[in-house]
N, C-alpha and C positions, 0 to 999 in steps of 0.2 A: 502494500499499499504506498504511495506516494505522501511525503509530508514536507512539511518547510519549518528549516530552523526559526525562517521571521514570522512565522503564525502563532497564535494563541498565547501571546503575552497579555497578561493582567495589566490595565487601567493602574491600579493600585497594588504596590510592591514593597511592603515594610520591611520584608526580607527577601535575600536573595533566592531567587527559582531555580531549581536545581532537577532536573529531569533525565532517567536513566534511559537514552535511546535502545540499546542494546548490549547484549552483556553473553558473557560463556566463563567458563572457570578460569581462564587465562586473561581476559582483559574486559573492559566494560567502555562505553561510550557514554558520556553526558551533556547533554543542553546546560550551559549554566546561563542566567540573564541577571544580569547587575544594574543597578539605576541609581547612581552613588552611592553604592554601598563597598565596603572595605572589611580589612580582618577587623576584630575586636585589638585593645592597646594589648602590646606586649603579646600577642597570640601568634604562633608559629605553625603552620603545614609541616609533619614530619613524616611523610608518607612513605608506607611499605612497599608500595610500587612506584614505577616509573611513571612519568604523566607529559602526554606530548599536549601541547595547548595550543588553539587556534584562535585568534580574536577575529570573530566572522566580522562585527560591527561594533561601534562606538571608540573609545579608547579607555585605557587603563595603565597603570603604575605598581608594577613589582618589585619588591625588596627582596634578594636573594642573600642570605649569609653569605659573608667573607667576600661579597662585592661590593664595593667602593661606593659606587654608582646605582641608583635605581635603574631598572626596565621601563622603558614607557614604550606602551605596545598600541599601535594604531591597528584598521581595519587592514587584514591579511598576513599581519606577522606574527608569528608562532615560536614558541621554545620548548625543546624536549629537557624534561627537568627530571634528573635521574632518583633513584629512592633516596630517602633520607636526606637530602638537599632541603635545608629549612628554608620556607620561603612565604611570604605572605602578601596579603592586596594591600597596596598604602593608599589607592583611591582610584573609584570607577568615573567616568563621564556621569556627573550627577544631572546634566538637562537631555540625555536621551538612554536608550537602552544599549547596553554593552554585552553581548552575544559571544559565549565562547564556546568552543568545543574542545571539551576532553577528552582524552584518551589514554586512561590507565591500562599499563600493562606490565608483564614480569621480564 
């Protein structure tokens, strides 16, 4: 069945929207929608799996532990974040939807 990453976005989003699009034992793919959302203060993701993340729409800034400068992502940019590399979302665009495609793999 055909679907769109750009469809089904609610008008009000007090929290980030995370939707699992498909999964297997070894990987899963999520659509994440942010609208001005960021990681809580002092919170860092420290994941068991690798994460390939593609910014489909909007803009965002990630802080990656050990890097001196934050990474600003614009539409079409992607990162491959290895397992246990701590990272956090510093900001996402407050005035538009930021749509991420995240692929988690071993």
